[in-house]
C-alpha positions in Angstrom: 123.1 120.2 84.1 123.6 123.7 85.9 121.4 124.6 82.7 117.9 123.1 83.4 117.5 124.7 86.4 118.8 128.1 88.5 117.4 126.3 91.3 121.1 126.4 93.1 119.3 124.0 96.5 117.8 121.7 94.3 122.1 121.7 91.8 123.5 121.2 94.8 121.0 118.8 96.2 121.8 116.1 92.7 125.2 116.9 92.8 125.0 115.7 96.7 123.6 112.8 96.0 125.5 112.0 92.4 128.6 111.8 94.7 126.9 109.4 96.8 125.0 106.5 94.6 128.1 107.0 91.9 125.9 106.6 88.3 128.4 107.0 85.0 125.1 108.6 83.6 123.0 111.8 84.9 119.6 112.4 83.0 117.9 115.4 84.0 114.0 114.7 82.2 112.3 117.3 80.4 108.6 115.6 80.2 108.9 115.7 76.1 106.2 113.0 74.1 109.9 112.6 72.6 111.9 111.9 75.5 109.1 109.7 76.8 108.9 107.8 73.1 112.5 107.2 73.6 112.4 105.9 77.0 109.5 103.5 76.2 111.9 102.6 73.1 114.9 101.7 74.9 112.5 99.3 77.7 111.2 97.4 74.6 115.1 97.2 73.4 115.8 96.0 76.9 113.0 93.6 77.3 111.2 95.5 80.7 108.4 96.5 78.0 106.3 94.5 75.0 104.2 96.8 72.9 101.1 95.6 72.7 99.3 96.3 68.9 99.0 98.9 67.3 95.4 98.4 66.0 94.0 97.5 69.1 96.3 99.7 71.4 98.1 101.9 70.1 101.2 103.1 72.1 101.3 100.7 74.8 102.8 98.4 77.3 103.1 95.4 78.8 105.5 95.9 81.4 105.2 91.8 83.3 107.0 92.5 87.5 108.2 89.5 89.5 105.2 86.8 90.6 107.1 87.0 94.0 107.0 90.8 93.7 104.9 92.5 96.6 104.7 96.1 97.5 106.0 95.9 101.1 105.7 93.4 104.3 104.4 95.3 107.6 107.2 93.9 109.6 109.9 95.6 107.7 107.6 99.4 107.5 108.6 102.2 109.6 106.6 105.5 110.8 109.9 107.9 111.9 108.8 111.1 113.2 110.7 112.4 115.5 108.5 111.1 118.5 107.9 106.8 118.8 104.3 108.1 120.1 104.0 109.9 117.0 104.1 106.8 114.7 101.5 105.8 116.3 100.2 102.8 118.3 99.7 100.5 115.3 102.8 101.1 113.4 106.6 99.9 113.7 108.8 103.0 114.9 112.4 103.2 114.5 115.0 107.1 115.0 115.4 108.7 111.8 118.5 109.2 111.8 119.8 105.6 112.2 117.1 104.7 109.5 118.7 107.2 107.2 122.2 106.0 108.0 121.2 102.4 107.6 120.0 104.4 104.4 122.5 105.7 103.0 124.9 102.7 103.3 123.0 101.1 101.2 122.2 104.0 98.5 126.1 104.7 98.3 127.6 103.7 95.0 124.8 101.9 94.4 124.2 103.2 90.6 127.4 102.8 88.9 127.2 101.3 86.0 123.8 102.7 84.9 122.1 106.4 85.0 120.6 108.1 87.1 117.4 110.1 86.3 116.4 113.7 87.8 113.1 113.2 87.6 110.8 116.6 88.7 107.0 116.4 88.6 104.3 118.2 90.4 101.7 116.1 92.4 98.0 118.8 90.9 98.2 121.1 88.5 101.0 123.4 87.5 101.1 126.1 90.0 97.8 125.1 92.2 97.7 126.0 95.8 97.2 122.6 96.9 100.3 121.0 94.2 103.4 119.4 95.7 106.4 119.7 92.9 109.2 117.4 93.8 112.4 116.1 92.0 113.2 112.3 92.1 116.3 110.2 91.9 116.0 107.5 89.7 118.1 104.9 87.7 114.8 102.9 86.6 114.2 104.0 83.0 110.8 102.5 84.0 109.9 104.5 87.1 111.1 108.2 84.7 107.9 107.1 81.6 105.5 106.2 84.4 106.4 110.0 86.6 105.2 111.7 83.3 102.1 109.2 82.7 101.0 109.8 86.6 102.1 113.4 87.9 102.7 116.3 85.3 106.2 115.4 85.2 109.2 117.2 83.1 110.7 121.4 82.4 106.6 122.2 83.7 107.5 121.3 86.9 111.4 123.2 87.4 109.1 126.4 86.0 106.2 126.4 88.8 109.5 125.0 91.5 111.7 128.6 90.5 115.1 129.7 91.6 114.4 129.3 95.2 111.9 127.3 96.1 112.1 124.0 98.0 110.7 121.2 96.4 110.3 117.5 97.7 113.0 115.2 98.0 112.7 111.8 96.6 116.2 109.0 95.6 114.7 105.4 94.6 117.8 103.1 93.2 116.6 99.3 91.5 119.8 97.7 93.4 123.8 97.4 94.0 126.2 98.7 90.7 125.9 96.9 87.6 130.0 96.9 88.0 131.5 93.5 88.3 133.9 95.4 90.6 132.0 97.3 92.5 131.7 96.2 96.3 128.1 95.0 96.2 126.8 94.0 93.1 123.0 93.8 93.5 120.7 91.0 91.8 120.1 91.4 88.5 116.7 90.9 87.3 114.5 91.4 83.9 111.7 93.3 83.6 110.3 95.2 87.0 112.8 93.1 89.1 112.4 91.4 91.7 111.5 92.3 95.4 112.5 89.1 97.8 110.5 89.4 101.8 111.3 87.2 103.4 110.6 88.5 106.9 113.2 85.8 108.7 116.0 86.6 106.5 118.2 90.0 106.7 118.2 92.3 109.6 117.5 95.7 109.3 121.2 96.6 110.4 122.4 93.6 107.7 120.0 94.4 104.5 121.1 93.9 101.6 121.5 96.4 98.0 118.4 95.3 96.1 116.3 98.1 96.2 116.6 101.4 98.5 114.3 104.1 98.6 113.4 107.4 100.3 111.6 110.0 99.9 110.4 113.1 102.5 106.9 113.2 103.0 106.4 116.1 104.6 108.5 119.5 104.9 107.6 119.5 109.1 108.8 115.8 109.2 106.0 114.9 111.0 105.2 112.2 108.4 107.9 109.9 107.4 107.0 106.0 106.0 110.1 103.9 106.3 110.1 100.1 105.3 113.7 97.8 105.1 114.5 94.3 104.8 115.1 91.1 102.7 117.0 93.6 99.8 114.1 96.8 99.9 114.4 99.5 102.5 112.4 103.4 102.1 113.5 105.6 104.7 113.0 109.3 105.5 115.3 111.4 103.0 118.6 112.6 104.5 118.5 116.3 102.9 
């Protein structure tokens, strides 16, 4: 793993979260076409992707989500700056340290039985003064493959990051451990999965491991969004 980058801060952060998430394997994405093709084939084999006609839609796939899937629900979405007034008058607020505690509890052991993909990416052209380099931790091969389409993903982003620069850290998980002996067994799903959002169910403190995510929105820490409820949660990054 250490051969993928010489940025010690990034290596330490990945190792810290490997211990929290407890995956079976860790894979650093390089962004190559060969890697993308392999991930897509794995998703086809798993039933997540359906390969479309090569004659009509070459190198294209269909991915179906659950009919009840939604991006988020308003009453479980939180803006988490340090000061409540910075969240704005129309948004929900929660103390960022409190939200970190909730999400870290959901993250612990959530990737047992699965692979942790380390996905370096650049939002914008590599090396541009307006681009931002981030690193996403995920146990979803679908996310890893999609990041190659949406961003400049892979080794080039790590090269731009260099030895000591900071990146935008993010974490996301499909749910509880697939290991049946785990303390929390998240819902097993075909394809992209199901995210249940019944606003009457599961108060924030009792959110069950389903999907959880975290992403720093800015280095100054002033614009952080969090979502929690049902089996889905998003929060500011803890590191």
